C-alpha positions as CSV (number, residue, x, y, z in Angstrom):
1,X,61.9,117.1,134.1
2,X,61.2,118.5,130.6
3,X,62.5,116.5,127.7
4,X,65.1,118.4,125.6
5,X,64.1,119.0,122.1
6,X,66.0,117.5,119.2
7,X,68.2,120.2,117.5
8,X,67.5,120.7,113.8
9,X,69.8,118.6,111.5
10,X,70.4,121.2,108.8
11,X,70.8,124.2,111.3
12,X,73.3,122.1,113.3
13,X,75.3,121.3,110.2
14,X,75.2,124.9,108.9
15,X,76.4,126.2,112.3
16,X,79.0,123.4,112.5
17,X,77.8,121.8,115.7
18,X,78.9,118.3,116.8
19,X,76.9,115.7,114.8
20,X,76.4,113.4,117.9
21,X,74.8,115.9,120.3
22,X,74.2,118.8,117.8
23,X,75.0,121.2,120.7
24,X,78.8,121.4,121.1
25,X,80.8,123.6,118.7
26,X,83.2,121.8,116.3
27,X,85.6,124.7,116.1
28,X,87.3,126.7,118.9
29,X,86.7,130.0,117.3
30,X,83.2,130.8,116.0
31,X,84.5,133.2,113.3
32,X,85.7,131.3,110.2
33,X,87.3,134.4,108.8
34,X,89.9,134.5,111.6
35,X,92.3,132.9,109.2
36,X,94.9,131.9,111.9
37,X,92.2,129.7,113.6
38,X,89.9,128.7,110.7
39,X,90.4,125.0,111.1
40,X,91.4,124.9,114.8
41,X,89.3,122.3,116.5
42,X,89.2,120.7,120.0
43,X,90.1,117.0,120.1
44,X,86.6,116.2,121.4
45,X,83.2,117.8,121.6
46,X,83.0,119.8,124.8
47,X,79.3,118.7,125.3
48,X,79.3,115.0,124.6
49,X,83.0,114.0,124.3
50,X,82.8,112.8,120.7
51,X,86.3,112.7,119.1
52,X,86.3,114.8,116.0
53,X,89.3,113.1,114.2
54,X,88.1,109.5,113.9
55,X,91.4,108.2,112.5
56,X,94.7,109.4,111.3
57,X,94.2,111.4,108.1
58,X,90.5,111.5,108.5
59,X,90.1,115.1,107.2
60,X,91.7,114.3,103.8
61,X,88.2,113.3,102.6
62,X,86.9,116.8,103.1
63,X,88.8,117.8,100.0
64,X,86.2,115.9,97.9
65,X,83.3,117.4,99.9
66,X,84.7,120.9,99.5
67,X,85.2,120.3,95.7
68,X,81.6,119.2,95.4
69,X,80.3,122.2,97.3
70,X,82.4,124.5,95.1
71,X,81.1,122.9,91.9
72,X,77.5,123.0,93.2
73,X,77.8,126.7,94.2
74,X,79.3,127.6,90.9
75,X,76.7,125.7,88.9
76,X,73.8,127.3,90.9
77,X,75.3,130.7,90.5
78,X,75.7,130.2,86.8
79,X,72.1,129.1,86.4
80,X,70.9,132.0,88.5
81,X,73.1,134.4,86.4
82,X,71.8,132.9,83.2
83,X,68.1,133.2,84.2
84,X,68.4,136.8,85.5
85,X,71.1,138.5,83.4
86,X,71.8,136.0,80.6
87,X,75.1,134.7,79.2
88,X,77.0,136.1,76.3
89,X,80.7,136.4,75.5
90,X,80.0,139.3,73.1
91,X,79.2,141.8,75.8
92,X,81.3,140.0,78.5
93,X,78.4,138.9,80.7
94,X,79.9,135.5,81.0
95,X,83.2,137.0,82.1
96,X,81.5,139.2,84.7
97,X,79.9,136.0,86.1
98,X,83.2,134.2,86.1
99,X,84.9,137.1,88.0
100,X,82.1,137.5,90.6
101,X,81.8,133.8,91.1
102,X,85.6,133.5,91.6
103,X,85.5,136.4,94.1
104,X,82.6,134.8,96.1
105,X,84.4,131.4,96.2
106,X,87.6,133.1,97.6
107,X,85.6,135.1,100.2
108,X,83.5,132.1,101.3
109,X,86.5,129.6,101.3
110,X,87.1,129.7,105.1
111,X,83.4,128.9,105.7
112,X,83.3,126.3,103.0
113,X,86.3,124.5,104.5
114,X,84.5,124.4,107.9
115,X,81.2,123.3,106.3
116,X,82.9,120.5,104.4
117,X,84.4,119.2,107.6
118,X,80.9,119.3,109.2
119,X,79.3,117.5,106.3
120,X,82.1,114.9,106.3
121,X,81.8,114.2,110.0
122,X,78.0,114.1,109.8
123,X,78.4,111.2,107.3
124,X,80.2,109.1,109.8
125,X,78.7,110.2,113.2
126,X,74.9,110.1,113.7
127,X,72.8,112.0,116.2
128,X,72.4,110.2,119.5
129,X,69.5,111.6,121.6
130,X,70.9,109.6,124.6
131,X,74.5,110.9,124.1
132,X,75.0,111.4,127.8
133,X,74.7,107.7,128.5
134,X,76.2,106.0,125.4
135,X,79.7,105.6,124.0
136,X,81.1,107.8,121.4
137,X,81.6,106.7,117.8
138,X,85.1,105.6,117.0
139,X,86.9,103.6,114.3
140,X,89.0,100.6,114.9
141,X,91.7,102.5,116.7
142,X,92.1,105.9,118.3
143,X,94.2,108.5,116.6
144,X,96.4,108.8,119.7
145,X,97.1,105.1,119.6
146,X,98.6,105.4,116.1
147,X,101.4,107.7,117.4
148,X,102.2,105.6,120.4
149,X,104.9,103.0,119.7
150,X,104.4,99.6,121.2
151,X,107.0,98.2,123.5
152,X,109.7,96.3,121.6
153,X,109.4,98.3,118.4
């Protein structure tokens, strides 16, 4: 029986695969620009059963990741623009960069939101080569338990 190869960390994150098995898709629709379903996710990975929402409100932290990605992309594009074209307000080169950068950030926003979710989940859930025989990563309680009222309440 041949041993399965370990999927590449960076490629799995870029293609938004489950961090635990790096095989199952994190999103139900592979096209991030289908705006009705951009952030639609299954509750668990179809391959390994890893729950994606580790606790109630888990995805709020992705706002910080998305912000950092946006600042990083803007900084890199500014440096690239400065090195290739130069910056000047006298001939509007800076304003051209500002407009093009804003346009690119708007167009890439659906993918950036997905990628920030992948990065955030990869922080908490590590790759498990023996994922078929081990338990999934969870926090203190399951999200479903939060919504179930206990008897007597």
